[in-house]
N, C-alpha and C positions, 0 to 999 in steps of 0.2 A: 053157406059154404065157408070153409075156413079161409082166412086171409093169408097172403104170402108171408106177412111179418106181423109181429105184435106192435113194433114201433119202426117208423121210418123217419129219419132225421134229415131235414133239408139244410145243408150248410155244415161244413166241418171246421168252424172256428172254435173259440173257447167254449161257447155255449153248446154247440153241436157235439163236440168231442166228449165233453163231460156228461151231457145228457145221454148220449148213446152208451157210454161206458157204464153209467149208473144202471140203466135198464138191463144191459147184458150181464152185469154183475149178479143181478137177481134172477137170471135165467131166462130173460125174454129174448125172443128172436128179433134181432135189430139189424137194420141196414142204413147206411148213410148215402145221401145223394149230394154230389159236389160238382159245380159247374167249372171250377178252375182246374188247372193242370195238377196242382198240388193242394193238399189240405192245409188248414191253418187260418184262413180268412185274413181280414185286415190286420188282426193282432200280430200275425207272423209276417205278412208280406208287405203291408203298406202303412201300418200304424204303430201299435204299442212297442213291439220288440225292435223293429228297424229304427224308429226315432230314438229310442233309449240307447240302442247300440251306437248310433251316430253321435249321440251326446257324449258317451264315454270316449269314443274315438276322437271326437273334436277336442275334448279336454286334454287327451294325451298328445295329439299332434300339435296343438297350440302351445303346449307347455304351460297351460293355465295354472295348474297347481304348483308347478316348479317355480314359476316366476313369483307367485304369491309367497312361497316358503323361503326361497333362497335368493330372490332378486335376479334370477337368471333370465336372460333374453333368448328366447327360442325363435329361430327364423322359420316361418311357415312358408313352404313353397307351394303356391296355389296349384301349379300343374301336377303336383304329386298328391295333394291333399284329397281330392275327390276320388281317385282310384283307390286310395287306401281306406277312405271312408266306406266306399261301396264294397270293397273286398271284405271288410270285417262284418258289415251288415249281411252280406250274402252267406258268410260262414255260419253266423248265428241262425239265419233262416233255415239253412240246410239241416243243421243239427236239430232244430225244433220240428221241422217237417218229418224227419226220421223218427223222432220221439213219438209224434202223434200217430204215425203209421204203426209203430210198434205197439202202442197202447191199444189201438183198435184191433189189431191182429190178435193180441193175446186175449182179448175179450170176444173174439170170434165175430167181429163186426166188419162186413165188407164195405168198401167205398164204391158206389156206382157212379161212374162218370157221366155227366150231362146236366142239362137244365131241366128242372121239374116244372110241371104244369098240372094243376088239379083238374081232373075230369068230374069227380064228385068227392064227397067227404071221405071216401075210403079208397079212392083210386088216383094214382099219380102217373102221368105220362112223362117219360124221360126222353129228351131229345139230345142227340149228339151229332155234331157235324160229320157228314160222311157215313152215317149209319141210320137205318130206319128207326123210328120211335118205338119204344117198348113201354108196356104198362105193368105196374106192380100195384098190389093192394096191401093195405095195412089196417089194423084195428085202430091205431093211434098214430098221429103225426106230430112232430115237433118242428116248427119253422124257426130256423136259426140262421137266416140268410145274411144277417149283418146289415151294414149300411155303406154308403158311398158319399163322396163329397157333394154338397149342394152347390149348384152352379147358378148364381143369380144371372139373369139375362143381360144385365148391363156390364158384365165383366168379360173381356175378350179372351176367353180361354183358348181360342184357336191360335193365339200368338204364342210362339215357342218360348217366349220369356215370361209368360203369365202362367203360373202353376197353381194347382190346388194341393191339398195335403198329401195326396197320393203321388202325383207326378213330380213333386219336389224331390222325391227320393231317387229320381233318375237323372239328376242334374249331371251335366257333362263338364262343368267347370265351376270354379269358385268365383262368384261375381264380386266386383268391387263394392257394389251397393245393392241393397235390397229394400223394397217397401213391403210391409206386411199389412194386409187389410184384415182386421179382426183380432182383438186382443183376448180371445178365449184361451183355453188351455193349450191348444195346438199352436196358436199364433205366438204365445209367450214362450213356449218351449223352443220353437225354431228361431225366434228372435234372439234369445240368449245364446243358443248354440252357434249361430252364424256370427254373432258379435264376438264370441270367444275366439273365433277364427279370423278376426280382424276385418270382417265385412262391415261396412257402414250400414247399419240397420235403422230404419224408421218404421214405427208401429202406429197405425191409425185405428182408433177404437171409438165407437159411438158412445159408450158409457163414460162417465166422468171418473170412474174408478177401475183399477185393474182387478179382474177376477173378483167381482163383488160377492161371490159365495164364500170367500175367505174372510176371516176375522180382519177388521179394518187395519189394525196395527201390522198384522202379517202381510197384508196386501201392500201397505206402504213400504214396509221393509223390502219386499220383493222389487217394487218399482225402483227404489233407491239403488238396490244392488244391480239391477239391469241397466239403470242409467250409468252407474259406475263402469259397467262393461262397455258402454258406448252406444246404447240404444237411445234413440230420440223418440219421444212420445208426443202424439197428437191425440189427447184424450178428449172426449166430448165432441168429436169431429166425425163427420161422415163423408164418404166419397161421392162425387157427382159425375165422375167420368174417368176412365182409364184408356189411354190411347198411345200409340207409338208415334213419335214425332222425329223426323229425320234429324240426326245430329244430337238429339237429347235423350234417346232411349225411350223407356216407357214413362209417360208423364201421367201422374195421378192428380186430379183436381179435387179439392175439398170444397165443402159447402161455404167455407169462409172465403173462398176465392184463391186460396194458396195453391200453388202448383209445385209438385215434388217430382223430380226426375230420379229414376233408378234404373240400374241395369237389368234387374229382375223384380217381378212382383209375385208375392205369394198371397193368394186370396183364401183366407181361412174363414169360410162363411157357414160353418156348421155342416151337418150331414143329414142325409135322407135315408129312410128305411129302404132296403133293397127288396122290394116286393113286385117290381115290374115283371110281367110275364108269368106270374104264378097263378093267375086267374082266381085269386082268393075271394074277391068280391062276388064272382059268379056263383060261388057255393055258400055265400052268406057270411064270410068273415069280414068284420068291419076294419077298414083301413083309413087313416087320416090322409089329408092332402099331401103331407110330406112322406107318405109311405110307411108310417108307423102303424103296426098292428095293435089294435086295442085288446087288452087282456084284463082278467080280473085278478084278485089277490093270489090265486093259485096258478096264474099264467095261462089260464084257459081262455080261448077266444070265444066269440059268439057262436061258434060251432063246437059242441061238447067234446068231440074226440080230437080236436085240433088245438094244440098248444103252441105258444111262441115264447122265445126268450132271447136275451142279448140285445145288441144294438138295434135290431129290427123292431123292438117295441119302444125305443126312445130312451129317455132319461132313466138312469144315469149313464148308460152306454159305457160302462167300464168292463174290461175283461174280467176283473175279479168278481163283480156282481153278476155278470153274464153267466159264469160257470155255476154259481149257486142258484140262479134263477132256473137254469135248465135242470139241475138236480131236483129242485122243489117241484117243478112241473112234472117230471117223470114219476116222482114218488107219489104225487097226487093222482096222476093218471092211472097208476096201477095199484094204488092203495098200500104202498110200502110204508110201514111205520118207521121211517128212518130219518129223513130230513123233510120237514113239513113247512118250513118258512125260512126266508132270507133274513139274516140278522138286521135288526133295526139300526145297528151301529155300522154305518158304511164309511170306511176311511177313504179319503181323497188324496191321491198323490199327484203332484204337478212336478214334472221332471225338467224344471228350468235350471238355470245356474244362478243362484243356489236352488236346491230342491226345496219344495214346500209340501207339507202333508198335514192333514187335520182330521179329527173325528170328534163328533159331539157338538156342543153349543159354542158359538163364538160369544164374545162379550156383548155384541149387539143383540144377539138372540136371547141371551140371558136377561138383558135389560128389557127387551120387549115382553118377555114372559113374567116380568116383575119379580124376578128371583133375587134374593139377597145373596150376593156372591162377592168373592175377592179373587184377585189374580196373583199367581206366583210365577216368577220368571227365573230362569237360569241361563247364563250366557256362555257361549263356546269360548270366548276369550278368557274366561275365568276358570276354565276346565283344563286339566293337564292334557287330555287327549285332543281337545280343541286346539291347544297350543302346538301340539305335535303335528297335526294335519294342516295347521295354518289357517283355520277358519276363525276370523276375527269378528264376524258379523252374525253368526248363528245364534238362535234363541229357541229355548223350549218354554212354552207358555201354558200354564194350567189355569182353567176356570173352575173355581171350587165354591161349593155352596157353604155359606157361613153357618156355623153351628153344627151341622151334620158332618162337615168336612168331605162330603161326597164329591167325587170328581165329575164335573159336568162336561168338560171339553178339554181337548189336548191339541195344541197347535205347535208345529215345528217348522223352522226354516233353517237350512244349513246342510252341511255334509251328512248324508245318510238319513235325512229327515223322514223319507218314506219307510225306512226300517224302524226308526225310533218310535214313531207314532203308535206302533202296535203294542208297546208296553202300556201306554195310556189306555188304548182300546181294551186290552185284557182286563185292566182294573175296572173300567166302566162296565164291561160286559158282566162282570161278577158283582156289579152294584157296590163296588168298593169305595174306599175313602183314601185320602192321601196318606193316611197312616201306613198303608201298604208300602209306599216308597220310603217312609221314615224307617220302617222295620227291616226293609231289605238290606242285604249286604251285596254291594255291586263289585264286580271286578274293577281293579284300578291299574292303569288309567283307562277309562271308557267314557264314551259320550253318554251312555245310559245312566251314569252316575249323576248326571245333571237333574234327573227326575227327583232325586233326594233333596237337592238344594232348591229346586223350584217348589217342592212341597214345604220346605222350611220357610221359604219366602212367603208362601201363602199363609202359613201359620203366623208369621210375623205381622202380615197385613190384618189378620183377624185380631191379634192382640193390640195393635196400635189404633184400631178404630172400633167404635161401639157396634 
C-alpha cells in the first residue's frame, strides 16, 4: 500500500527545514513534525540566533565600540539592560519563525504539531496534549530533533540562579557577578558578552588552553582579549561542588580547594542528542549514551530508510553544517544528483568579543602532518578600515605551503572575523594559492584588503628562509 508521505521530517530546526524544502523542491510529498509551539529549534529559540543577537545588543547597550573608538563612557543601567536584551532577541526570533513558516508553506510542506514516536520503520505516532494520538506513514524519515543542554548530576540546576545555555536566555536581571563552568564555545561567548556589560565574570575550564581546536596563537589572542574585558580564568581546573551558602550566593568549589562566590552560575557542560521518547532503538536505530544517533557518510542510520542530521548526530553540531547534512541525506535517500556530500572544509565561527573564525589547518596541525609551511599575518591596526572601526587587536593569519604557495588554513580574530574567513575558504575550496589574494583588487578601505598583505607577508617569509 502507498505511504502517506515520501518523507517525514522530525524537528523543524536548520536541518529539518532545509531537508524538507530540498525534498519538496524535487516534487516529493513531505511533512514535518514539531513538538514545540513554533518551528526553528535551538538555533532560533535558545542557541545560535538568540545568543548572537544578545551579543550585538550587549555591544550596543554597553557602548563597547564607542568607548574603544572615542573614549566615551556609557552608563549601563542594569534594570533596563535585560528588558532591552530580551526585546531584541524576541524580535529576531519572531522574524525568523515567520521566514521558516513561509519557506515551508511555499514548498507545500505542512507542520504537524506534536511529539513523534516510531511504531515501526515506516510508521510514526504523533502525540499532542489534549488530543488523541494519530499515526502517519512514510517511505523515508529524517530525524532532525536537535539537542538540549547536558545536566551533570553534581550541578544543582534546580536552583534559580544556576542556569544552562538555554535558561540563561531567560534571565530577569543583570547579575553583578557570574561564574561560568566550561570554557567551550558557548561558555566563552557568554563570558565575553556579560563581561562587556560590566558583569564580573569568572570562567572555569578543565583544559589548560582555551578552545583547543583553535590555532594556538589565535586561542591565546582570544584569552588575552577576554582578560582585557575583565574575565578571570581558572584553566586546568575542575569543580568539585556548587552550592548556595547563605550570605555568599552560589559558591563553587574547585579541586584545588579554592572557593568562588558568584550571584549566578552558568554551567555549559555540552549537549545531548534529543532522542528521548522517539523509540528509535526499538526499531533498530543505534543511539549513543548521550543520545547521538549513529549515521554513515550519507547520514543514513542503521535502518536503511531512516536518516538523521544536525545536532542529534553530534559533532560538529553547527547550524551551517546541519543544513548541508540534511540536504545530502535527502539527496541520497531519493537519488537526486544534486548535493551528494558536505564540503570537507567546514568553517568554525566563535561569536566571542572579539569574534574568532577559522577554516583549514592550524599551525599545529600543519606541523603534525610534517608539512613545509610558512605563516603570513596582517593586523587590523595597520589597516585603514581597522583604524576606522577601532579594532587594534585583530589579526588575519594564513598558513601557506612553501613552494606551491597553496593556502592550507585561514584564521581570523577581530571585527567581522566570521565573515572574513569565507574569502580564505573560497580560495581553499578551489585549491587555490595566495597568488589569488595578490592578484585581486580589493575595495578600499576594507578589512578584506588584509588578505593581500597577509599573502605578501607569507611570500616574505618564503623568501627569507630556505
